[in-house]
C-alpha positions as CSV (number, residue, x, y, z in Angstrom):
1,M,98.3,86.4,46.9
2,H,96.1,86.9,43.9
3,N,99.0,85.1,41.3
4,T,98.1,82.7,39.0
5,V,101.7,82.8,37.4
6,R,103.1,82.3,41.1
7,R,100.8,79.6,41.4
8,A,102.6,78.0,38.2
9,L,106.0,77.7,39.8
10,I,105.0,76.6,42.8
11,R,102.9,73.1,40.7
12,L,105.5,71.2,41.4
13,S,106.2,71.6,44.9
14,V,102.1,70.9,45.6
15,L,102.1,68.0,43.1
16,A,104.9,66.4,45.2
17,L,102.6,67.4,48.3
18,A,100.2,65.0,47.0
19,L,102.7,62.5,45.9
20,G,103.8,62.3,49.5
21,A,107.1,63.7,48.7
22,A,108.9,66.3,50.7
23,V,108.9,69.7,49.7
24,A,111.2,72.5,51.4
25,G,109.5,74.7,54.5
26,P,108.2,72.3,56.3
27,A,104.9,73.7,58.3
28,T,105.8,72.0,61.2
29,P,108.4,69.9,62.9
30,A,109.5,66.8,63.0
31,S,108.9,65.5,66.5
32,A,109.5,67.0,69.9
33,A,108.0,67.3,73.6
34,G,108.8,68.6,76.6
35,L,108.8,72.1,75.8
36,T,107.7,76.0,77.6
37,L,106.4,78.7,76.3
38,N,106.3,81.5,79.1
39,V,104.4,84.0,79.3
40,D,105.5,87.1,81.5
41,V,101.5,89.1,82.1
42,G,103.7,91.8,83.9
43,Q,105.5,92.9,80.8
44,V,103.7,95.1,78.5
45,V,104.8,94.6,75.0
46,R,101.9,96.9,72.8
47,P,98.4,97.9,73.3
48,A,96.1,94.9,72.3
49,T,95.5,95.6,68.4
50,Q,94.8,92.5,66.4
51,V,98.0,93.6,64.5
52,A,97.7,90.1,62.1
53,A,93.8,90.7,61.9
54,G,94.0,91.5,58.3
55,G,93.2,90.4,55.0
56,L,93.9,91.0,50.6
57,Y,90.7,90.3,49.1
58,G,88.7,89.2,52.9
59,V,86.2,91.7,51.9
60,G,84.0,91.0,49.1
61,S,81.0,92.2,49.1
62,D,78.5,95.1,51.3
63,S,77.1,91.5,52.6
64,Q,80.1,88.7,52.2
65,P,81.7,88.4,55.0
66,T,78.8,90.2,57.1
67,T,79.3,92.4,59.6
68,D,78.3,89.6,62.3
69,M,80.7,87.5,60.8
70,L,83.3,89.8,61.2
71,L,83.3,91.7,64.4
72,P,84.0,88.9,66.6
73,L,87.0,88.4,64.9
74,N,87.9,92.3,65.2
75,P,90.0,93.0,62.1
76,T,92.0,95.6,62.0
77,S,92.6,96.3,57.6
78,F,92.3,95.6,54.8
79,T,93.9,95.9,50.8
80,Q,91.0,95.8,48.4
81,P,90.8,96.4,45.2
82,P,90.4,99.8,43.2
83,P,86.6,101.7,42.5
84,G,85.9,100.4,38.6
85,T,88.0,97.0,39.0
86,T,88.3,94.5,36.8
87,H,90.8,92.3,37.8
88,L,90.2,89.2,37.9
89,G,91.8,86.8,41.0
90,N,92.4,83.3,41.6
91,G,90.6,81.8,38.6
92,A,87.9,84.5,39.3
93,T,85.0,85.2,37.1
94,E,83.6,88.1,37.1
95,P,85.6,90.6,39.5
96,C,84.5,91.3,43.0
97,C,85.2,93.2,46.0
98,D,85.4,97.1,44.7
99,A,87.2,99.5,47.3
100,L,83.9,101.5,47.8
101,D,81.6,98.6,47.0
102,V,82.9,96.9,50.8
103,G,83.0,100.5,52.2
104,H,80.6,99.9,54.8
105,N,80.5,96.7,55.5
106,I,84.4,97.3,56.4
107,T,83.4,100.6,58.9
108,R,80.8,98.8,59.8
109,A,83.6,95.8,61.7
110,G,85.9,98.5,62.8
111,A,88.3,98.2,59.8
112,Q,90.3,100.0,57.5
113,Q,92.1,99.6,53.9
114,Y,93.8,100.1,51.2
115,I,93.1,100.4,47.4
116,R,95.6,98.5,45.5
117,L,95.6,100.2,42.2
118,P,97.5,97.8,39.9
119,D,93.9,95.2,40.4
120,I,92.2,98.4,37.8
121,Y,93.7,95.8,35.0
122,P,91.9,92.1,34.8
123,T,95.1,90.0,35.2
124,F,98.2,89.5,37.1
125,P,101.0,90.0,36.0
126,Y,99.4,93.2,35.1
127,E,99.5,93.9,31.6
128,W,100.8,97.7,31.2
129,Q,99.3,100.0,28.2
130,G,102.0,103.1,29.1
131,W,102.1,106.1,30.9
132,D,98.8,107.6,29.1
133,D,97.2,104.9,29.7
134,W,97.3,104.3,33.4
135,E,97.5,108.2,34.0
136,Q,93.6,108.1,32.2
137,K,92.5,105.2,34.9
138,V,94.9,106.5,37.9
139,T,92.7,109.9,37.4
140,T,89.7,108.2,37.0
141,M,90.6,105.9,40.2
142,V,91.4,108.9,42.6
143,N,87.9,110.8,41.9
144,D,85.7,107.8,42.5
145,R,87.4,108.1,45.9
146,L,87.0,111.6,46.6
147,A,83.2,111.3,44.9
148,A,82.4,108.9,47.3
149,T,82.1,112.0,50.4
150,D,80.6,109.0,52.9
151,T,82.8,106.8,53.0
152,T,85.7,106.7,55.5
153,S,88.5,104.9,56.7
154,I,90.4,104.7,53.5
155,S,94.0,104.7,55.1
156,G,96.4,104.8,52.1
157,W,96.9,104.4,47.9
158,E,98.8,101.8,47.0
159,L,100.6,102.5,44.1
160,W,101.9,99.0,42.7
161,N,102.3,95.8,43.8
162,E,105.1,93.7,43.7
163,P,107.3,95.2,41.5
164,D,110.1,93.3,42.2
165,I,109.4,90.7,40.1
166,Y,106.7,91.8,37.9
167,W,107.6,95.2,36.8
168,N,109.1,94.5,32.2
169,S,111.6,97.0,32.5
170,G,113.0,96.3,29.4
171,E,109.8,96.0,27.5
172,W,108.0,99.7,29.9
173,G,111.4,100.9,31.4
174,P,112.8,100.9,35.3
175,F,109.8,101.1,37.7
176,N,111.2,103.8,39.9
177,P,110.4,106.5,37.9
178,V,107.3,105.4,37.3
179,W,107.0,105.3,41.1
180,T,107.2,109.3,41.4
181,D,105.3,110.0,38.7
182,T,101.9,107.9,39.9
183,Y,103.0,109.4,43.6
184,N,103.2,113.2,42.2
185,L,99.6,112.4,40.6
186,V,97.5,110.6,43.6
187,R,99.3,113.8,45.4
188,S,98.2,116.3,43.2
189,M,94.7,115.5,43.1
190,D,94.4,113.6,47.2
191,P,97.0,115.3,49.3
192,V,96.1,113.9,52.3
193,T,95.3,110.0,52.4
194,P,98.5,107.9,53.0
195,I,100.5,106.7,49.9
196,V,101.1,103.0,50.8
197,G,104.3,100.8,49.3
198,P,107.0,99.8,47.7
199,S,105.0,96.8,48.2
200,F,107.4,94.2,47.0
201,S,106.7,90.7,47.3
202,S,109.0,89.6,49.7
203,Y,111.9,92.4,51.2
204,G,115.4,92.6,50.1
205,H,118.5,94.7,51.4
206,N,120.2,96.0,48.5
207,K,116.2,96.5,46.9
208,I,115.0,98.3,49.5
209,L,117.7,100.3,49.3
210,A,117.8,101.8,46.4
211,F,114.0,102.4,46.6
212,M,114.2,104.2,49.4
213,T,116.8,106.7,48.0
214,H,115.4,106.4,44.7
215,A,111.9,108.2,46.5
216,R,114.6,110.2,49.7
217,D,115.6,112.1,46.9
218,T,112.9,112.3,44.6
219,G,110.2,113.9,47.1
220,T,108.2,110.3,47.3
221,L,108.8,108.4,50.6
222,P,105.8,106.2,50.7
223,D,103.6,107.6,54.3
224,V,103.8,103.5,55.2
225,M,106.4,100.9,54.6
226,V,104.4,97.9,52.9
227,W,106.2,94.6,51.9
228,H,105.0,90.5,51.4
229,E,106.4,87.9,53.4
230,L,105.2,84.8,51.3
231,D,107.8,82.0,51.5
232,D,107.0,78.9,53.7
233,M,108.5,79.8,57.3
234,A,109.2,83.0,57.2
235,W,108.2,84.1,60.2
236,N,111.9,83.0,61.5
237,D,113.1,85.9,59.4
238,F,110.6,89.1,60.3
239,E,112.7,90.1,62.8
240,G,115.9,90.7,61.5
241,H,113.6,92.3,58.1
242,V,112.3,94.5,59.9
243,S,116.3,95.6,62.1
244,N,117.2,95.3,58.1
245,Y,114.9,98.2,57.6
246,R,114.9,100.5,60.6
247,S,118.8,100.6,60.2
248,I,117.9,101.3,56.3
249,E,116.1,104.6,57.3
250,N,119.0,105.5,59.4
251,Q,121.5,105.4,56.8
252,L,119.2,107.9,54.7
253,G,118.1,109.6,57.1
254,I,114.8,109.1,56.7
255,S,112.1,109.4,59.8
256,P,110.7,105.9,61.0
257,R,107.6,104.9,59.1
258,P,104.9,101.8,60.2
259,I,105.6,98.8,58.9
260,V,102.5,96.9,57.1
261,I,102.8,93.7,55.9
262,N,99.6,93.5,53.1
263,E,100.1,90.4,52.4
264,Y,101.6,87.2,55.0
265,N,101.3,84.0,55.0
266,S,102.6,81.0,52.1
267,F,100.2,78.6,49.9
268,N,101.3,75.9,51.7
269,Q,100.4,76.6,55.0
270,M,97.8,78.7,55.0
271,D,95.3,76.7,56.3
272,I,97.3,75.8,58.9
273,P,96.0,77.4,62.9
274,S,99.6,77.2,64.0
275,V,101.2,78.2,61.0
276,A,99.0,81.8,61.3
277,L,99.9,81.3,65.0
278,H,103.9,82.1,64.3
279,W,102.6,84.8,62.3
280,M,101.0,86.7,65.2
281,S,103.5,86.1,67.3
282,V,105.9,87.4,65.4
283,L,104.7,90.1,63.7
284,E,103.0,91.6,67.6
285,R,106.1,90.7,68.7
286,H,108.9,92.9,66.3
287,G,106.7,96.1,65.7
288,A,104.7,95.7,62.5
289,R,101.6,98.1,62.6
290,E,99.2,95.7,60.5
291,A,99.6,93.2,58.4
292,H,96.9,91.1,55.8
293,R,96.3,87.6,55.2
294,A,97.4,86.7,51.8
295,Y,94.8,85.9,48.8
296,W,96.1,82.5,47.4
297,F,93.0,80.9,46.7
298,E,89.7,82.8,47.2
299,A,87.9,86.3,47.8
300,G,86.1,87.5,50.2
301,T,86.6,84.5,52.4
302,F,88.6,86.6,54.6
303,D,91.3,84.2,52.7
304,G,90.1,81.3,54.3
305,L,88.6,82.2,57.7
306,F,85.0,81.6,56.1
307,T,83.8,78.4,54.3
308,L,82.6,79.1,50.5
309,E,79.2,78.4,52.4
310,N,79.9,81.2,55.3
311,Q,80.5,79.2,58.3
312,P,83.7,79.1,60.7
313,T,87.1,77.0,59.5
314,A,89.4,76.1,61.7
315,S,91.5,79.1,62.1
316,Y,88.9,81.0,61.8
317,W,88.8,80.2,65.6
318,L,92.2,81.0,66.2
319,Y,91.4,84.2,64.8
320,R,88.5,84.5,67.2
321,W,90.7,84.0,70.2
322,Y,93.1,86.9,68.7
323,G,90.4,89.1,68.4
324,A,89.0,89.5,71.7
325,M,92.4,90.1,73.0
326,T,92.3,93.5,75.0
327,G,94.3,95.4,77.3
328,N,98.0,94.7,76.1
329,I,99.8,92.5,74.6
330,V,102.3,91.2,77.1
331,E,105.5,89.0,76.6
332,T,105.8,85.3,75.0
333,T,109.2,83.8,74.5
334,P,108.7,80.8,72.1
335,D,110.9,76.7,72.9
336,S,111.6,75.2,69.8
337,W,108.4,75.5,67.4
338,L,106.2,76.7,70.5
339,D,105.3,79.6,70.5
340,G,102.6,81.9,71.5
341,V,100.3,85.6,71.2
342,A,99.0,86.6,74.9
343,S,97.2,89.2,75.9
344,Y,96.1,91.1,79.7
345,D,92.7,93.2,80.2
346,S,93.9,94.5,83.9
347,S,89.8,95.5,84.3
348,R,88.4,92.5,83.8
349,Q,91.1,90.3,85.2
350,I,91.8,88.0,81.7
351,V,94.9,86.6,80.8
352,N,94.3,85.5,77.0
353,V,96.9,82.6,75.6
354,A,96.9,81.8,71.9
355,F,99.7,79.3,71.0
356,G,100.7,75.9,68.9
357,G,103.4,75.6,66.7
358,D,104.8,71.9,68.3
359,W,103.8,67.9,69.0
360,G,103.6,66.2,72.4
361,D,103.8,66.7,75.7
362,N,104.2,70.3,76.7
363,T,103.6,73.3,79.5
364,V,102.8,77.0,79.0
365,N,104.2,78.4,81.7
366,V,103.2,81.8,83.0
367,T,103.8,84.7,86.0
368,G,102.6,88.0,86.7
369,L,99.8,86.9,88.6
370,G,100.3,88.4,91.7
371,S,96.6,89.9,92.0
372,F,94.5,87.2,90.4
373,G,94.8,86.1,94.4
374,S,95.9,82.3,95.3
375,S,93.6,80.0,92.8
376,V,92.8,81.1,89.3
377,D,90.6,79.3,86.2
378,V,92.1,78.0,84.1
379,Q,90.9,76.3,80.8
380,L,92.0,75.0,77.4
381,L,90.8,75.2,74.4
382,S,92.0,73.8,71.0
383,T,90.9,73.9,67.6
384,P,92.6,71.1,64.8
385,G,95.1,71.6,61.8
386,S,91.7,71.0,59.4
387,G,91.6,73.7,55.6
388,R,89.8,75.9,54.7
389,H,86.9,74.4,53.4
390,T,86.2,72.1,56.6
391,H,82.7,73.3,58.5
392,V,84.5,73.5,62.4
393,P,81.5,74.8,64.3
394,A,83.2,75.1,67.9
395,P,86.4,74.8,69.4
396,T,86.6,71.9,71.4
397,V,86.8,72.4,75.3
398,M,90.0,70.1,77.1
399,S,90.0,71.2,80.0
400,D,88.2,73.4,83.0
401,T,90.0,73.5,86.4
402,T,90.9,75.2,89.1
403,M,95.0,75.5,89.6
404,Q,97.2,76.8,92.6
405,V,99.0,79.9,92.1
406,S,102.5,79.9,93.5
407,N,104.4,83.3,93.1
408,G,102.1,84.3,90.9
409,S,102.6,81.7,88.5
410,I,101.5,79.0,87.3
411,S,102.6,76.1,85.4
412,V,99.7,74.3,82.1
413,P,99.9,71.1,80.8
414,V,99.4,70.8,77.2
415,N,99.6,66.4,76.4
416,G,99.4,65.5,73.1
417,M,100.3,68.5,71.3
418,D,99.2,68.5,67.5
419,A,101.7,70.4,66.0
420,E,99.0,71.9,63.3
421,A,96.3,72.6,65.2
422,A,96.3,76.1,67.9
423,Y,95.4,76.0,71.3
424,Q,93.8,78.8,73.6
425,L,94.7,79.6,77.1
426,L,92.0,82.1,79.3
427,I,92.9,82.1,83.1
428,T,90.7,84.6,85.3
429,P,90.9,84.2,88.9
430,A,88.9,81.6,90.7
431,G,85.3,82.4,90.3
432,G,85.4,84.3,87.1
433,P,86.7,88.2,85.7
434,T,85.8,91.2,87.4
435,T,82.6,91.4,85.5
436,S,80.5,89.3,83.3
437,W,81.4,91.1,80.4
438,Q,83.9,93.3,79.5
439,Q,83.0,97.0,80.5
440,V,86.2,99.5,79.9
441,Y,87.0,99.9,76.8
442,E,90.2,101.1,75.7
443,A,90.6,103.5,73.5
444,E,94.1,102.8,72.1
445,N,92.6,99.3,71.1
446,A,89.9,100.7,68.8
447,T,90.0,101.8,66.0
448,V,91.6,104.5,65.6
449,L,91.8,107.3,62.4
450,N,93.5,110.4,61.7
451,A,94.8,110.3,65.8
452,Q,97.9,108.6,67.4
453,T,98.3,106.3,70.8
454,R,100.2,108.1,73.1
455,S,101.6,106.3,76.7
456,S,100.7,108.1,80.2
457,G,101.3,106.8,83.5
458,G,97.6,108.6,84.5
459,A,96.1,106.7,81.3
460,S,94.1,103.8,82.4
461,N,96.5,101.1,80.9
462,G,98.8,103.3,79.8
463,Y,98.1,104.1,76.5
464,Y,95.8,107.4,75.5
465,V,94.4,108.2,72.3
466,G,95.3,112.6,71.2
467,G,96.1,114.4,68.1
468,I,91.5,113.7,67.5
469,D,92.3,117.0,65.8
470,N,90.9,116.8,62.0
471,D,87.4,117.8,60.7
472,T,88.1,118.3,56.5
473,D,86.1,116.0,55.3
474,M,85.9,112.5,54.9
475,R,90.4,111.3,54.2
476,S,91.1,113.4,57.2
477,D,88.4,112.9,59.9
478,S,89.6,112.0,63.2
479,F,87.1,109.8,64.8
480,V,88.2,106.7,67.3
481,D,85.5,103.8,67.1
482,F,84.6,101.3,69.7
483,T,83.0,97.8,68.6
484,V,81.3,96.5,72.4
485,N,79.6,93.7,73.0
486,V,77.0,93.5,75.4
487,P,74.8,91.1,77.1
488,E,71.3,92.5,76.3
489,S,69.6,96.0,74.4
490,R,68.7,98.4,75.7
491,D,70.1,101.8,77.7
492,Y,73.7,102.3,79.2
493,T,75.2,105.0,80.9
494,M,78.8,105.7,78.7
495,T,81.2,107.0,80.9
496,I,84.1,108.6,78.6
497,R,87.1,109.3,80.5
498,Y,89.0,112.4,78.6
499,A,91.6,114.9,78.7
500,N,90.7,118.4,77.8
501,G,93.9,121.1,77.8
502,T,91.5,123.9,76.1
503,G,90.9,125.6,79.0
504,S,87.3,125.8,77.7
505,T,84.4,123.3,77.2
506,S,85.0,120.8,73.4
507,T,82.3,118.5,72.4
508,H,82.8,115.2,70.1
509,G,80.0,113.7,67.9
510,L,78.7,109.9,68.8
511,A,76.9,107.9,66.9
512,Y,76.4,104.1,67.2
513,N,74.9,101.8,65.0
514,G,74.5,104.2,62.1
515,G,72.2,106.7,64.3
516,G,72.0,110.0,64.0
517,W,74.4,112.1,66.0
518,S,74.6,113.7,69.2
519,T,77.4,115.9,71.2
520,V,79.6,114.6,73.9
521,S,80.5,118.0,75.5
522,Y,84.1,117.5,77.6
523,P,84.5,120.7,80.1
524,P,88.2,121.5,81.1
525,T,90.8,119.2,82.5
526,S,93.7,120.0,84.7
527,G,95.8,119.4,81.0
528,W,96.2,117.2,78.3
529,A,96.7,113.9,79.4
530,Q,95.0,114.5,82.8
531,F,91.5,113.5,82.6
532,D,88.0,113.3,84.0
533,T,85.2,111.7,83.0
534,T,81.6,112.3,81.3
535,D,78.6,110.4,81.2
536,V,76.6,110.4,78.2
537,T,73.5,106.9,77.8
538,V,73.7,104.6,74.5
539,S,70.9,102.7,74.0
540,L,72.6,99.7,72.6
541,E,71.5,96.1,71.1
542,A,71.9,93.0,72.6
543,G,75.6,91.7,71.0
544,Y,78.1,93.9,69.1
545,N,78.0,97.5,68.8
546,V,80.5,99.8,67.1
547,I,80.0,103.6,68.8
548,R,82.5,106.2,66.2
549,L,83.5,109.1,68.9
550,A,84.5,111.9,66.3
551,K,86.0,115.1,65.8
552,G,85.2,114.9,62.1
553,S,83.0,112.2,60.4
554,P,80.7,112.2,57.0
555,F,77.0,113.8,57.9
556,F,79.0,115.1,61.2
557,D,79.2,119.3,61.4
558,G,81.9,119.0,63.3
559,G,82.9,119.7,66.9
560,T,84.5,122.2,69.1
561,G,88.0,122.9,70.4
562,Y,90.5,119.1,71.3
563,A,89.8,116.6,73.6
564,E,91.5,113.2,74.4
565,L,90.3,109.7,75.3
566,D,91.4,106.7,77.3
567,N,88.9,104.2,77.8
568,I,84.8,104.3,77.5
569,T,83.1,101.9,80.4
570,L,79.6,101.0,80.2
571,S,77.3,100.6,82.8
């Protein structure tokens, strides 16, 4: 949220906090204990794709944060200002964060971005200068993006921001016709890139219904549904908002749109790790595709995950734990304010639980561990409730023990919990995970552009990526970016598990770490979603690497035929 007006509106609340007075929407409960968070490893919610690991104005330049700083967080997507932005958010003295200036950094980190068009204006609320001025601005911004033929991962045009409260209908006329005209203008120049909106400041049934009815009737429906969740404790309402929105789609006969919350968390609670944890939990649980931390303060810090000196904050460690989640997100059942998000990677037999939100002596109960054997190693870590200006060099290891498994379950006591802190449980079979470093990388966990995640009992983790079909240009190119982390610099054998139902050999392009392209060949398999393997050699650097398998990509002529991807294995 880059909103000096809204800051003025909440200044009294902030002052009340400074004076020790109570304000609406507490970040944590008064007190509690004896609560149990239940984690069921056997109940899959969705593939682990780090739904909540995005940010508004989270990337400030090609080196702020650096790609190396971003990669461990496994970011999903960002919302950034447009080419040529003049916007001065949150007291900035110079514009920053131009989508094309930061584009390669975002792509190297394995993420995507939306371009927020109205941030071409210097101030917020925006100073609308009429349609002729807006038409000229939009035409220039879109043409600048189209000229950037080496920039991929622009996943949407955001046509406006918070028109429900900051569009001056009295002076400018109604918003919906401007949406329609802007939509048609963008589509006349770029019929490919998705359009997202309406980016309302909050969810509301009547305003969403009115907007979607107009958009349906004018043929200008957004490809991706976007709204903001910025109130204190708004995570309590998110499930109802999603349910209500889906009912509107059904009422209007509109096919389901992906839901993106491209601003989440409140001004008062932005730097509290357990609040971010609540958001992670509900966004994963209730079907958002992506979500972005709000921009209340400094740009380019991933919205407070780094200090102004580029050092990790307390919240950074929560997002790093979250970024390490692989395999599938599994079911968590909260108890009062105690909540969490958990993953299970069957290829390494690791359960990763991030949790928090309540005080006192509580318990995390984990079921579905029958395949782990009679005992498991359990490590418990914590990160404190400190803010965005406090450097936290590492999480605290609270305990590292071996526990006996009873009927596939363990109960882990977590004593003396701080309701503002966040905690992590790592559970592996006794003696550690199946492999000392991750070797299997599922395609559905990777960055998937212009392709689809699909389910199949024959896929290694229940999901695979299909529809990798496009090689026309940088807007529609289909590829999968795998972010891998290897222990040393050397050659690795990469085994690709794929399906090819064409009846003849197909090909993809292979590139990694900014290097040149080579070709991977996929002999035919017995059908689509019928998998086989092929081996190639890749020369990787110690640490993080991004490997792209592409039907189309800049500087690559394009693959032949078609193939689906299940996973890659490094050995």
